[in-house]
ZATIDREN-283135 format. One record per residue (C-alpha): x, z, y; residue number from 1; residue in one letter. Coordinates in steps of 0.05 Angstrom, whole numbers. Last residue first. Layout:
REM residues N
SITE       px       pz       py   zator   kevo
SITE        X        Z        Y     NUM      a
...
REM end
This chain:
REM residues 446
SITE       px       pz       py   zator   kevo
SITE      897    -1037     -175     446      m
SITE      893    -1014     -105     445      v
SITE      961    -1007      -83     444      n
SITE      957    -1040      -14     443      s
SITE      963    -1115      -12     442      n
SITE      917    -1124       48     441      t
SITE      860    -1149        4     440      m
SITE      863    -1089      -41     439      y
SITE      862    -1040       16     438      g
SITE      807    -1076       52     437      v
SITE      768    -1074      -13     436      l
SITE      781     -997      -23     435      a
SITE      759     -980       46     434      i
SITE      695    -1026       43     433      m
SITE      677     -993      -22     432      g
SITE      687     -923        5     431      l
SITE      637     -937       60     430      i
SITE      588     -972       11     429      i
SITE      592     -917      -41     428      e
SITE      580     -861       11     427      g
SITE      520     -899       38     426      v
SITE      492     -901      -33     425      i
SITE      507     -830      -50     424      i
SITE      478     -802       15     423      t
SITE      416     -845        5     422      w
SITE      404     -816      -63     421      r
SITE      415     -745      -38     420      l
SITE      366     -754       20     419      w
SITE      314     -785      -24     418      t
SITE      315     -725      -73     417      k
SITE      264     -736     -126     416      n
SITE      303     -783     -170     415      e
SITE      372     -759     -142     414      s
SITE      393     -726     -210     413      v
SITE      369     -786     -250     412      a
SITE      402     -837     -208     411      a
SITE      467     -799     -207     410      l
SITE      466     -786     -282     409      a
SITE      449     -861     -295     408      i
SITE      508     -882     -250     407      y
SITE      556     -835     -286     406      t
SITE      534     -860     -355     405      p
SITE      562     -928     -341     404      f
SITE      636     -913     -346     403      n
SITE      653     -982     -326     402      v
SITE      685     -961     -262     401      l
SITE      724     -908     -297     400      l
SITE      780     -958     -311     399      y
SITE      781     -982     -238     398      r
SITE      783     -911     -211     397      p
SITE      841     -893     -259     396      g
SITE      884     -957     -242     395      s
SITE      955     -928     -232     394      l
SITE      954     -872     -288     393      l
SITE     1024     -862     -310     392      w
SITE     1018     -816     -369     391      s
SITE      950     -844     -392     390      v
SITE      915     -787     -432     389      t
SITE      866     -777     -373     388      m
SITE      834     -845     -386     387      t
SITE      822     -825     -460     386      l
SITE      788     -760     -435     385      f
SITE      743     -796     -386     384      i
SITE      718     -843     -441     383      f
SITE      708     -786     -490     382      a
SITE      670     -747     -436     381      l
SITE      630     -810     -419     380      s
SITE      611     -823     -492     379      y
SITE      589     -752     -503     378      i
SITE      545     -757     -441     377      t
SITE      517     -822     -463     376      y
SITE      497     -798     -531     375      t
SITE      464     -738     -498     374      f
SITE      412     -783     -468     373      p
SITE      406     -768     -392     372      i
SITE      376     -708     -355     371      k
SITE      407     -650     -391     370      k
SITE      479     -671     -385     369      c
SITE      467     -702     -314     368      g
SITE      499     -650     -269     367      i
SITE      558     -638     -317     366      y
SITE      574     -708     -334     365      c
SITE      568     -729     -261     364      a
SITE      616     -673     -243     363      l
SITE      666     -700     -297     362      m
SITE      663     -768     -265     361      a
SITE      673     -741     -195     360      f
SITE      735     -703     -220     359      c
SITE      765     -763     -254     358      i
SITE      751     -806     -194     357      s
SITE      781     -753     -148     356      s
SITE      846     -749     -190     355      v
SITE      856     -826     -196     354      d
SITE      838     -841     -122     353      g
SITE      883     -783      -96     352      f
SITE      942     -809     -135     351      w
SITE      931     -883     -128     350      i
SITE      895     -901      -66     349      f
SITE      911     -841      -24     348      w
SITE      984     -824      -38     347      k
SITE     1005     -890      -63     346      n
SITE      983     -929       -3     345      s
SITE     1006     -873       47     344      f
SITE     1073     -871       16     343      s
SITE     1100     -809      -20     342      g
SITE     1150     -766       13     341      h
SITE     1104     -707       28     340      e
SITE     1089     -699      -48     339      n
SITE     1018     -671      -51     338      l
SITE      994     -733      -82     337      f
SITE     1048     -731     -132     336      l
SITE     1034     -663     -148     335      s
SITE      962     -678     -162     334      f
SITE      981     -736     -207     333      h
SITE     1029     -692     -247     332      n
SITE      976     -637     -256     331      v
SITE      924     -693     -280     330      v
SITE      979     -716     -330     329      n
SITE     1001     -648     -355     328      a
SITE      932     -630     -372     327      l
SITE      914     -696     -404     326      p
SITE      973     -688     -452     325      c
SITE     1009     -758     -461     324      s
SITE      995     -827     -492     323      i
SITE     1045     -875     -462     322      r
SITE     1053     -909     -396     321      n
SITE     1118     -925     -360     320      h
SITE     1094     -993     -344     319      w
SITE     1153    -1033     -368     318      h
SITE     1186     -989     -421     317      n
SITE     1124     -948     -442     316      n
SITE     1069    -1005     -441     315      q
SITE     1120    -1053     -472     314      y
SITE     1137    -1007     -531     313      e
SITE     1062     -990     -540     312      m
SITE     1046    -1064     -544     311      f
SITE     1099    -1074     -600     310      k
SITE     1051    -1033     -645     309      f
SITE     1047    -1083     -703     308      w
SITE     1116    -1106     -697     307      d
SITE     1138    -1180     -714     306      g
SITE     1129    -1200     -639     305      s
SITE     1077    -1254     -640     304      v
SITE     1045    -1248     -710     303      s
SITE     1052    -1173     -711     302      k
SITE     1019    -1162     -640     301      n
SITE      966    -1209     -660     300      i
SITE      954    -1167     -722     299      y
SITE      947    -1105     -679     298      l
SITE      895    -1140     -637     297      y
SITE      856    -1159     -698     296      i
SITE      861    -1085     -722     295      g
SITE      829    -1064     -658     294      f
SITE      772    -1107     -670     293      g
SITE      770    -1086     -744     292      a
SITE      763    -1014     -721     291      l
SITE      699    -1030     -683     290      i
SITE      677    -1070     -742     289      l
SITE      684    -1004     -784     288      f
SITE      618     -983     -750     287      g
SITE      582    -1036     -790     286      p
SITE      592     -993     -851     285      l
SITE      554     -934     -826     284      l
SITE      486     -962     -831     283      r
SITE      495     -976     -908     282      l
SITE      526     -907     -916     281      v
SITE      464     -870     -885     280      f
SITE      418     -915     -927     279      k
SITE      453     -896     -989     278      g
SITE      457     -821     -971     277      f
SITE      383     -815     -958     276      n
SITE      357     -824     -888     275      y
SITE      308     -773     -860     274      k
SITE      288     -817     -801     273      r
SITE      305     -763     -750     272      k
SITE      365     -736     -787     271      c
SITE      393     -806     -797     270      s
SITE      377     -821     -726     269      v
SITE      421     -760     -703     268      t
SITE      476     -778     -752     267      i
SITE      477     -853     -732     266      l
SITE      475     -832     -658     265      w
SITE      537     -788     -664     264      v
SITE      578     -837     -706     263      g
SITE      565     -898     -662     262      y
SITE      575     -857     -598     261      p
SITE      647     -835     -625     260      v
SITE      665     -903     -658     259      v
SITE      655     -934     -588     258      f
SITE      721     -899     -571     257      i
SITE      761     -957     -596     256      l
SITE      732    -1003     -540     255      g
SITE      773     -963     -490     254      f
SITE      832    -1002     -513     253      n
SITE      806    -1061     -475     252      k
SITE      777    -1130     -491     251      t
SITE      787    -1137     -568     250      l
SITE      758    -1067     -579     249      a
SITE      697    -1090     -539     248      a
SITE      690    -1153     -582     247      f
SITE      689    -1107     -648     246      l
SITE      640    -1059     -612     245      g
SITE      592    -1116     -597     244      f
SITE      595    -1136     -670     243      v
SITE      584    -1065     -692     242      g
SITE      521    -1060     -648     241      a
SITE      496    -1123     -680     240      v
SITE      502    -1091     -749     239      l
SITE      474    -1025     -729     238      w
SITE      409    -1052     -699     237      n
SITE      380     -984     -688     236      e
SITE      346    -1010     -623     235      k
SITE      380     -953     -585     234      k
SITE      445     -972     -621     233      l
SITE      434    -1044     -601     232      m
SITE      426    -1024     -528     231      i
SITE      485     -981     -531     230      f
SITE      528    -1041     -555     229      f
SITE      497    -1086     -506     228      m
SITE      517    -1037     -449     227      l
SITE      589    -1035     -473     226      t
SITE      595    -1112     -485     225      l
SITE      572    -1122     -412     224      f
SITE      617    -1069     -384     223      l
SITE      675    -1098     -419     222      f
SITE      666    -1169     -395     221      l
SITE      654    -1142     -322     220      s
SITE      718    -1097     -324     219      e
SITE      765    -1151     -353     218      t
SITE      796    -1172     -288     217      f
SITE      796    -1238     -247     216      a
SITE      750    -1214     -190     215      f
SITE      675    -1203     -185     214      a
SITE      672    -1139     -225     213      f
SITE      735    -1116     -191     212      f
SITE      694    -1115     -127     211      f
SITE      658    -1054     -157     210      g
SITE      714    -1006     -139     209      y
SITE      669     -965      -90     208      p
SITE      609     -973     -137     207      s
SITE      550    -1014      -98     206      l
SITE      532    -1054     -160     205      i
SITE      532     -993     -205     204      l
SITE      493     -952     -156     203      m
SITE      443    -1009     -152     202      l
SITE      437    -1007     -228     201      t
SITE      421     -933     -231     200      a
SITE      373     -940     -174     199      i
SITE      332     -997     -205     198      i
SITE      330     -961     -272     197      a
SITE      308     -897     -242     196      t
SITE      255     -931     -204     195      q
SITE      227     -965     -267     194      r
SITE      216     -902     -309     193      k
SITE      269     -875     -354     192      f
SITE      287     -880     -430     191      d
SITE      289     -951     -450     190      m
SITE      290     -973     -376     189      r
SITE      362     -948     -370     188      v
SITE      382     -996     -423     187      l
SITE      343    -1055     -395     186      k
SITE      368    -1046     -324     185      y
SITE      440    -1041     -347     184      m
SITE      430    -1104     -392     183      a
SITE      403    -1146     -332     182      a
SITE      459    -1121     -288     181      i
SITE      508    -1134     -342     180      s
SITE      490    -1204     -349     179      l
SITE      505    -1215     -275     178      v
SITE      569    -1178     -288     177      f
SITE      586    -1224     -344     176      f
SITE      574    -1287     -301     175      l
SITE      614    -1258     -243     174      n
SITE      676    -1244     -285     173      s
SITE      670    -1311     -320     172      v
SITE      666    -1349     -254     171      f
SITE      725    -1312     -229     170      h
SITE      766    -1328     -290     169      a
SITE      746    -1401     -289     168      s
SITE      764    -1408     -216     167      f
SITE      836    -1384     -231     166      n
SITE      838    -1425     -297     165      l
SITE      823    -1491     -261     164      n
SITE      799    -1551     -299     163      g
SITE      725    -1527     -292     162      f
SITE      700    -1541     -366     161      v
SITE      766    -1534     -401     160      y
SITE      780    -1470     -360     159      g
SITE      715    -1442     -387     158      f
SITE      748    -1438     -454     157      l
SITE      813    -1410     -425     156      r
SITE      774    -1356     -387     155      v
SITE      740    -1337     -453     154      i
SITE      806    -1330     -489     153      i
SITE      837    -1291     -431     152      p
SITE      779    -1242     -434     151      y
SITE      785    -1233     -510     150      l
SITE      858    -1221     -516     149      p
SITE      880    -1149     -497     148      y
SITE      939    -1137     -453     147      f
SITE     1003    -1101     -479     146      a
SITE     1026    -1171     -502     145      l
SITE     1038    -1186     -428     144      f
SITE     1107    -1158     -441     143      v
SITE     1130    -1226     -461     142      y
SITE     1119    -1253     -393     141      e
SITE     1181    -1220     -367     140      k
SITE     1174    -1258     -300     139      d
SITE     1127    -1313     -309     138      a
SITE     1140    -1369     -358     137      y
SITE     1173    -1437     -360     136      k
SITE     1234    -1417     -323     135      t
SITE     1248    -1365     -377     134      p
SITE     1262    -1420     -428     133      d
SITE     1296    -1395     -494     132      a
SITE     1292    -1322     -467     131      l
SITE     1217    -1327     -463     130      y
SITE     1207    -1358     -529     129      q
SITE     1251    -1304     -563     128      e
SITE     1215    -1249     -526     127      e
SITE     1147    -1273     -555     126      s
SITE     1096    -1306     -511     125      v
SITE     1022    -1291     -517     124      y
SITE      974    -1348     -495     123      w
SITE     1008    -1396     -447     122      h
SITE      950    -1409     -398     121      d
SITE      899    -1356     -415     120      a
SITE      958    -1306     -426     119      i
SITE      984    -1324     -355     118      s
SITE      913    -1314     -326     117      l
SITE      907    -1247     -356     116      y
SITE      974    -1228     -327     115      h
SITE      958    -1253     -257     114      h
SITE      895    -1212     -257     113      a
SITE      935    -1150     -275     112      d
SITE      961    -1144     -201     111      w
SITE      927    -1194     -154     110      k
SITE      880    -1255     -158     109      t
SITE      830    -1248      -96     108      f
SITE      878    -1283      -50     107      e
SITE      886    -1338     -102     106      y
SITE      808    -1347     -103     105      f
SITE      807    -1357      -28     104      i
SITE      864    -1407      -24     103      k
SITE      820    -1470       -3     102      t
SITE      783    -1422       46     101      i
SITE      846    -1413       88     100      d
SITE      843    -1352      137      99      f
SITE      906    -1348      178      98      t
SITE      945    -1283      181      97      y
SITE     1001    -1281      234      96      g
SITE      993    -1210      250      95      p
SITE      941    -1171      204      94      e
SITE      893    -1133      248      93      f
SITE      844    -1183      272      92      i
SITE      847    -1236      218      91      v
SITE      850    -1184      164      90      k
SITE      790    -1146      192      89      i
SITE      751    -1210      193      88      i
SITE      771    -1226      123      87      y
SITE      747    -1156      101      86      t
SITE      679    -1165      137      85      l
SITE      669    -1234       98      84      t
SITE      689    -1199       34      83      i
SITE      638    -1143       43      82      a
SITE      581    -1190       65      81      v
SITE      590    -1239        7      80      l
SITE      597    -1180      -45      79      r
SITE      534    -1147      -15      78      y
SITE      494    -1214      -17      77      l
SITE      519    -1230      -88      76      f
SITE      502    -1160     -114      75      f
SITE      436    -1154      -75      74      v
SITE      415    -1222     -107      73      g
SITE      428    -1198     -175      72      i
SITE      386    -1133     -162      71      l
SITE      329    -1178     -138      70      t
SITE      333    -1219     -200      69      l
SITE      332    -1156     -243      68      i
SITE      274    -1125     -208      67      d
SITE      230    -1192     -209      66      k
SITE      248    -1203     -282      65      w
SITE      222    -1134     -301      64      e
SITE      149    -1150     -287      63      h
SITE      151    -1211     -335      62      k
SITE      184    -1173     -388      61      q
SITE      260    -1173     -397      60      p
SITE      284    -1200     -465      59      m
SITE      313    -1144     -508      58      l
SITE      246    -1112     -523      57      r
SITE      254    -1034     -528      56      f
SITE      216    -1020     -464      55      c
SITE      154    -1057     -492      54      d
SITE      143    -1002     -542      53      n
SITE      114    -1030     -607      52      d
SITE      183    -1030     -643      51      k
SITE      191     -958     -630      50      d
SITE      267     -937     -627      49      y
SITE      278     -864     -610      48      f
SITE      273     -842     -539      47      k
SITE      329     -803     -504      46      g
SITE      355     -736     -529      45      v
SITE      368     -713     -461      44      y
SITE      294     -689     -447      43      t
SITE      297     -639     -506      42      v
SITE      227     -611     -523      41      e
SITE      199     -682     -537      40      e
SITE      250     -684     -597      39      d
SITE      214     -633     -635      38      k
SITE      223     -664     -704      37      g
SITE      260     -601     -731      36      k
SITE      318     -646     -753      35      i
SITE      321     -675     -682      34      s
SITE      319     -607     -650      33      r
SITE      378     -585     -694      32      h
SITE      416     -648     -679      31      l
SITE      405     -636     -606      30      t
SITE      432     -567     -605      29      c
SITE      491     -587     -647      28      a
SITE      508     -647     -602      27      f
SITE      502     -605     -539      26      l
SITE      545     -549     -568      25      w
SITE      601     -596     -587      24      i
SITE      600     -629     -519      23      a
SITE      599     -564     -486      22      g
SITE      659     -537     -523      21      g
SITE      699     -600     -506      20      m
SITE      677     -600     -435      19      a
SITE      686     -522     -428      18      v
SITE      759     -528     -456      17      v
SITE      774     -585     -411      16      l
SITE      748     -551     -348      15      v
SITE      784     -486     -363      14      i
SITE      849     -522     -370      13      f
SITE      835     -562     -308      12      w
SITE      826     -495     -267      11      i
SITE      889     -467     -297      10      i
SITE      929     -528     -278       9      k
SITE      905     -529     -207       8      y
SITE      921     -455     -200       7      i
SITE      992     -471     -223       6      l
SITE      996     -532     -179       5      l
SITE      979     -490     -117       4      v
SITE     1026     -435     -138       3      t
SITE     1082     -487     -146       2      d
SITE     1066     -518      -76       1      m
REM end
C-alpha cells in the first residue's frame, strides 16, 4: 500500500506542476497573440465583445427562447423522473418506509441544508447566545458562522412570501437553476454554435450530483452568479461583473477566486483594445468589489463573535477542515479509499467520489484547453486547486458541480463525436441515479 501511495503522490506532483506551468504558458501565448491582433489564430481566446453581434445580447433572441425553454423542461422532467424512481426504490428496498408527500421537502433537506435553514431562521448565533438558551437553537448552532450569508438571506426573504422556510429554500434553489440554464446557454452561445450551447447546458442539467441544484443548497445561486459574472466580463461590463463577484463572495468561499479570471481577462482585453494606464486602472477598480464581498463576510464574523476569522476556527474544530497542501490532501483521500476498514458509504461516496471528481475535472481541463476560452480554463484550474486545499474534503463532487467550464469542454470535444456525447450523457444519468439514491437513503452523499 505504501508503494501505491508513493506512486500516486509522484503522479499528482507531476500533474500539479504541469497544470500550473500550463496555465502560465497558456496565458502568455494568448496574451502574445492578442497583442499582435491575430486572435483568429487561437481558437481558445474566445470572441471579444462586439455590440452589433446578437450573441452578446443578454436577453435571449426569439430563436434562443425555444432552446432555453426546452432545456428548462428537460431539467424538471428529469428531476421528477429521477426522484420518482428513487422513491420507488426506497419503498421496495427500505424496510418499514412509507412515502408521505407532505414530508417530501423535509426528506430532501439533509447535511448542510439544515444549517442554511437555521441561519435563515435565526441569523448567526454567537456562543454566548447559544449557551444562554441552548434549547432554542440547533445543536452547536454558533458554528454555522462558517457558512456564507447570501443564500440564507434570500431564503428568508422568500420565506415571508411562502410562510415556510423549507419550501422557500427549495423554491430559491430551483429558481436560480432555471436562471442558470438560460445564463449557461447565453454564455456558451457567445463563443460557440447553437448545438454546442445546447449540449453543454444539457450536460450541466444531467450532472451526476445535479440534484443539489434542486435542493436547499447554495450551488444553484452560486452557479447563476458565476455565469452572470463571466457574461459581464465577456461584454466588458466591468462594474456589473464586479457586483456579481461581490455577491458570489457572499455565497461561497469560491467567490474569492473570481479575482483570477477578472484580472486575466482585463489584461487580455487591455492589450486588444490598447488601453492606456488610466483606462486600465478605471476598469480594474470594480474587481475590488469581489474582495469587498469577502470583507463583508469577515465583518459579520467580527460583529457576531468578536473575531474577524472565527469561521476558520469553527471549520477546523467542528469539521476538521483547514487550508492544507493539495498534494497531501489527495494522497490522504486515496489512502482512505484504500483503507479496508472504511465503510462502503465513505469509501465510494466520499473518498472515491472526491478523488475521481477532481481527476475528471482535471482531465476536462486538459482535453478542452484549446477548444474553450482560455479564461475558463484558468478559472477551472483555480477552482480545482482551491477545492484540493480542503484538508477534510467531504463534498468534493458537490463543490465541483458548479465548475461550468467542465461541461463546455465536454460539449466542445464531443461536438463531432456522437458516440462520445451519448456515452457522457448516459454515464451522467446512471451515476446521477446512484448518487441520488445514496443521498435519499442517508448515505454520505453530501
